[in-house]
N, C-alpha and C positions, 0 to 999 in steps of 0.2 A: 575661563567662562566669560569674563568681562570682554576680553578681546574678540571673542566670537560674536557676542551680542553687538558690540560696537561696529561690526562689519555691516550691519544693516543701516548705518548712518547714510542718509541721502536717498533711501528707498521710501517712497510715499505709500499711503494707503491705497492709492489708485494702482500703483505698481504691484502691490500685494494682491489685489483682486484680479489684475490681469494675469498674474502668475497662477492663481487658482483656476481661472478660466482655461488657461493653456494646459494646466495639469488635467482638467476634465476632458479636454480635447484629446490629449494623449492617451488617457484611459480608454476612451471610445475607440481610438485608432488601434489599440493593442488588444481589445476585448476578443476579437475573432481568433486570436492566437490560441486561446484555450479550447477552441473547437477541434484543434489538431494535436494539442500537446496536453498531456495529463499533468505533468510537473516539469520543473526545471531543476537541473543539478548544477550548482555553481560553487566555486571556491568561496569560503567565507571571507577570505581576504586574498589579495594578490601575493602577499608575503607574510612572514611572521617576524616580529621584532622582539627583542629582549625588553625587560622592564626598564633597564637603564636607558635604552634608546628611546623608549616611549616618554620617559620623564624628561629627557633632554629636549625633545621637540614634540610635545603632545598634540598640537593642532595639526601639524602636517602628517604625523603618523596616523592619527585617527581618521583624517580625510582619506588617506590611502586605504585604510582598512575598510572604509565604507563603499569602495568602488562597486562591489557586486551585491551589496546588501541594502543600501539606502533606498533604492527604487521600490523595494517590497513594501515599505511603509507608505510611500507616496502613492503607490498604485493600489493600496488596499488589499494586498495579497496576504495569504497565510504563508508562513515560513518557519522552518526549524533548522537550527545548526546542529551538526553531528560531528563529533570527534572522528578523525580519519587516520590517526597514527602519528608517527614522528618521522621527520626527515633525517638525512645523514648528519646534519648539524645538531641533532638532538632536540630541535624545536618542534612544537606540535603543529599540526595542520588539521584543517577540517573542511567540510563541504556543507552546503545549505540546500535544502529542498524547498522549492517555492511553487505554490499552486494558487488558484483563485481564492478569494476571501472565504472564510468560514469552512475550510476543508482541513482544519487542524487535526481532527481526529483521524482522518485518513492518512495524513502525513506522518502521524505519530507511529503507526505500524511500520512503515518503511524505515523511519529513522531509528526505531528500536532495533530492527534487524541489522541495519548497517552498523550501528554502534557495537552490537554484539560481534558481528563478523570481523570488524576491525581489530578486535582483541587488544585495544590500546589502554585498557584499564580505566581508572577513575582519577582524573587530575594527576597529581604528583605520583600516586601509586599506580604504576603502569601494569602491575601484575594483578590488580584487584579484579575479581569476577564481576561481570555486569549483572545486577539483580534482575530476576525475571519480572516482567511487568505484572501488575496485579490483575487477577482475573476480572473480566467485566461483570458488572452487576446484572443479573438476569431476574426479572420479576417472577414471583412464584406462579406456577401454573403454565409457564411458557414451555413450548415443545422443542426438544433438541432434534435437529435434522442434519444428516450427513449428505453432502453433495459431492459429486465425483467428476462432473464434466462442465457443461455450458453454464452452470450456476456458480462456478468458482469465482473468486474475486478477479476482476479484470476480464471476465468472459462475457459473452453477449447477453446472457440471461441473468446475470447477477443482480440486475435491478429488480427482478421479481422478488428478491429477498430483502433488498435495502429499502425499497419504496414503502412496504408495509411496516417498516421499523425493525427489521431483523437485525440481530446482533451477532457479529462474528465472534466465535469462541476460540477456536484453535485449528491448527493443522495437525492431522494425525494420520493413522493408517488403519486399514482393516486387519483382521486376523488373516493368516496365510491360507485362506479358504475360498478365494475368489479369482475369477478371470475377467479381464476387461477387453471389450471389443469396440472397434470404430464402426458404428452402424452405417449402413449404406443409405444414400439419398435422404439424409436428414438436414433440415435447414432451421437454425444454424447447425453445423456438425455436432453430433452428440455421441457419447460412448454408451455402451450397455454393460452393466456389471451383473455377473451371474455367479452363484455359488458353485464351486467345483472342488472335488476331492483332490485334484492335481493343481490346485490354484496357488496363488501367491498373495502377498500383502500389497494393497493398492492405496495410494495416497488419496485422502478425502479431506474436506473441510467440514467442521461442525458449526452450525448456525442455530440460534434460538429465535423462534417465531411466536408471536401471540397466538393463542389457540384458534381464534376466529380466522386470522390470516393463514394459519397452517391448513385449516380446512379448505379455504378457498384455493390455496396453492395446490393442494393434492387433487382437488376436483378438476383443475385446469390441466393436469399433466396428460399429454397425449400418449396413446398406445404406440409402441409396445412397452413404454416405461411405466413404472408404478412405484409406490412406496411400500417397503416391507421393513423387516427388522435386520439390521446389519450388526455383525459382531466386530468390535474393534480389537486392535492388538493388545489392549489392556484388559480385555474380557467384557467390557461394557457392551450392552446391546442398545442401539438407538434406531430411530426411524431413518431410513435412507433409501436412495434410488436403487431399484433392481430392474432387470430387464427380462421380458419373456424370452425363453430359449428359442421359440419359433422365429424370432426376428434375427437370429444369428446367421441365417443363410445369406451368404455374400458379404458378411461382415469380416473385418480384419482383426485377428487376435493380436492385441497390442499389450498383453500382460507383461511382456518382457521390459517394457518401458517403466513400469511401476506406477503409472498415473497418467491422466489425460494431459496435464501440462507438459510433462516430459515428452510425451508422444508428439504433441504439436511442435515443441522446440526441435525435436529430431526431424520432423517432417519439413519444417521451414529451412533446416540446415542442409537438406539434400540438394 
């Protein structure tokens, strides 16, 4: 530590302020990047060293480790490191998600999924199961809403849920009693969910909204969509999007995809 601090010898207070001004300029220069990029996925370090190698040369090794991470602090970004498994040499590796400042909660969802999918255990115990994240706290009286299309996370209308303070609860599926259609001439593109005896299970997201926000949200939904009661795969009934059957003329039946997100992915892959 002393050697690191002594590295500042010869740097004046004027130099320090010039550095701060230059950092501010670089922050402004890179700010527009976040208009086109939701997050960055970077290695947490360019390599992995053993403890013995670190103790033998701590300053150089730590400097190497910070190649992809130091900027996050300097630029005021939110960041979270995620275990990503083990290399052929048996040493661990990881990745880091970086986004604009104060987006920690959003990054947490992605990081938790990546950690679980990597199936790399917990620290030295590589076989340990990843604990499920705690359920979000939902104030009493809030309304649970199932969304199926343009209001899903990452979709064009998701802001209509997040702006009034909506809380994402979980991904789940309906009971196998529904069919999903890609409606014609809707902007942005939207699906229509209808109950059907020959239906299937469709992917949905559950959100919680304050009662007043839920009322305003429902009032603003354009025909042919509306809110009714959906039955989920676990038997629960919640408020959710349903579509008038009269609007299905000219609509494409996309039930086979199992959900709106899968349909869009398949469509983009054509």
